[in-house]
C-alpha positions as CSV (number, residue, x, y, z in Angstrom):
1,M,-13.4,-17.9,6.8
2,A,-13.8,-15.6,3.8
3,R,-16.4,-13.5,5.6
4,S,-14.0,-12.9,8.5
5,T,-11.1,-12.1,6.2
6,V,-13.3,-9.5,4.4
7,H,-14.3,-8.1,7.8
8,I,-10.6,-7.9,8.9
9,A,-9.8,-6.1,5.6
10,A,-12.6,-3.6,6.1
11,M,-11.4,-2.8,9.7
12,I,-7.8,-2.4,8.5
13,A,-8.9,-0.1,5.7
14,A,-11.0,2.0,8.0
15,G,-8.2,2.3,10.5
16,L,-5.8,3.3,7.8
17,T,-8.1,5.9,6.5
18,F,-8.4,7.5,10.0
19,A,-4.7,7.3,10.7
20,C,-3.4,9.0,7.6
21,G,-3.6,12.7,6.7
22,A,-3.2,12.1,3.0
23,G,-6.8,12.6,2.2
24,A,-6.6,16.3,1.2
25,E,-4.4,15.6,-1.8
26,E,-5.6,15.6,-5.4
27,F,-5.0,12.4,-7.3
28,A,-2.0,12.4,-9.6
29,P,-2.9,10.9,-13.0
30,Y,-1.2,7.6,-13.8
31,T,-1.3,5.1,-16.6
32,V,-1.3,1.4,-16.1
33,V,0.9,-0.4,-18.6
34,G,0.7,-4.2,-18.5
35,D,1.1,-5.2,-14.9
36,G,2.5,-1.9,-13.5
37,I,2.6,1.8,-13.4
38,P,5.9,2.8,-15.0
39,A,5.9,6.5,-14.2
40,S,6.4,7.9,-10.7
41,L,3.2,9.4,-9.3
42,T,5.2,12.5,-8.2
43,G,7.5,12.8,-11.1
44,S,10.5,11.8,-9.0
45,P,11.7,8.8,-7.1
46,G,10.7,8.3,-3.5
47,D,12.9,8.3,-0.4
48,A,13.6,4.8,0.8
49,A,14.3,5.9,4.4
50,R,10.9,7.5,4.6
51,G,9.4,4.5,2.9
52,R,10.9,2.1,5.5
53,A,9.3,4.2,8.3
54,L,6.0,4.1,6.5
55,V,6.2,0.3,6.1
56,L,6.9,-0.1,9.8
57,A,4.2,2.3,11.0
58,R,1.9,-0.1,12.6
59,T,-1.1,2.3,12.5
60,T,-0.9,2.9,8.8
61,T,0.4,0.4,6.4
62,C,2.3,-2.8,5.5
63,I,3.4,-4.3,8.9
64,L,-0.2,-4.8,9.9
65,C,-0.5,-7.7,7.4
66,H,3.0,-8.4,6.1
67,S,6.2,-9.6,7.8
68,G,9.7,-8.9,6.5
69,P,13.3,-8.4,7.2
70,F,12.6,-6.2,10.2
71,P,14.2,-7.9,13.2
72,E,13.6,-5.0,15.5
73,T,9.9,-5.0,14.9
74,R,7.8,-7.4,17.0
75,F,4.4,-8.7,16.1
76,Q,4.6,-8.5,12.4
77,G,1.6,-9.5,10.3
78,D,0.9,-12.9,9.0
79,L,-2.1,-12.3,6.7
80,A,-0.1,-11.5,3.6
81,P,3.2,-12.5,1.9
82,D,6.5,-11.8,3.5
83,L,8.2,-8.7,2.1
84,T,11.6,-10.2,2.1
85,G,13.0,-10.1,-1.4
86,A,10.1,-7.9,-2.7
87,G,12.6,-6.0,-4.8
88,N,13.6,-9.3,-6.5
89,R,10.0,-10.5,-7.1
90,W,8.6,-7.3,-8.5
91,S,9.8,-4.3,-10.5
92,V,9.3,-0.7,-9.3
93,S,6.4,-0.4,-11.8
94,Q,4.7,-3.6,-10.4
95,L,5.3,-2.5,-6.8
96,R,3.7,0.9,-7.5
97,L,0.5,-0.7,-9.0
98,R,0.3,-3.2,-6.1
99,L,0.2,-0.3,-3.7
100,V,-2.1,1.9,-5.8
101,D,-4.7,-0.9,-6.5
102,A,-3.9,-4.5,-5.6
103,S,-7.4,-5.5,-6.7
104,R,-6.1,-5.4,-10.3
105,F,-4.2,-8.6,-9.5
106,N,-6.8,-10.3,-7.3
107,A,-10.3,-9.0,-7.1
108,E,-10.7,-10.8,-3.7
109,T,-7.6,-9.3,-2.1
110,I,-7.8,-8.0,1.4
111,M,-5.0,-5.5,0.7
112,P,-6.5,-2.0,0.6
113,S,-6.2,0.1,-2.5
114,Y,-4.0,2.8,-1.1
115,Y,-4.3,5.3,-3.9
116,R,-7.7,4.8,-5.4
117,N,-11.1,6.4,-4.7
118,D,-13.6,4.8,-7.1
119,G,-15.6,1.6,-6.7
120,L,-14.7,1.2,-3.0
121,V,-17.2,0.0,-0.4
122,R,-17.4,0.7,3.4
123,V,-15.7,4.1,3.1
124,G,-16.5,6.6,5.8
125,R,-18.5,9.6,4.6
126,N,-15.6,11.9,5.6
127,F,-13.1,10.0,3.6
128,A,-15.0,9.2,0.4
129,G,-13.0,10.3,-2.7
130,K,-9.7,10.5,-0.8
131,P,-6.6,8.2,-1.0
132,I,-5.3,6.4,2.1
133,L,-1.7,7.4,1.1
134,S,-0.4,10.4,-0.8
135,A,1.5,10.0,-4.1
136,A,4.7,10.9,-2.2
137,E,4.0,8.2,0.4
138,I,3.4,5.6,-2.3
139,E,6.7,6.6,-4.0
140,D,8.6,6.4,-0.7
141,I,7.2,2.9,0.0
142,V,8.0,1.8,-3.5
143,A,11.6,3.1,-3.2
144,Y,12.0,1.1,0.0
145,L,10.4,-2.1,-1.1
146,A,12.6,-2.1,-4.2
147,T,15.7,-2.2,-1.9
148,L,14.5,-5.5,-0.3
149,R,16.6,-8.1,-2.2
150,D,17.4,-11.6,-1.2
């Protein structure tokens, strides 16, 4: 079971890397404080409407593994927690760190590190050293997830 989960995660991460054009961007510096990243990666808040579109983009991010309050979207993921109420469960700072590097919370997570380039395995040669999502995309998704309240 664990081996197949790791295999699924590797396939998802590979697909995400191929699907996103964020790879050309330089990494924005960030500081982890406690269990979050308090400062925006871009210096400004993200756009929740763009974040929603990214969350629901089947070829790139969240909906592959997560389900949520998206009644119009069929075939939502069931490998990860439901995103309903994410804005209640986690602060903006915590959401940002979960997207940047979920392995800080669980070393065995299958969630890709969307904004990290060190210590990763099974990364295609053409994508080494590049993030899956841009800093702006991270901020947009954080802005949207913060609106998901019970």
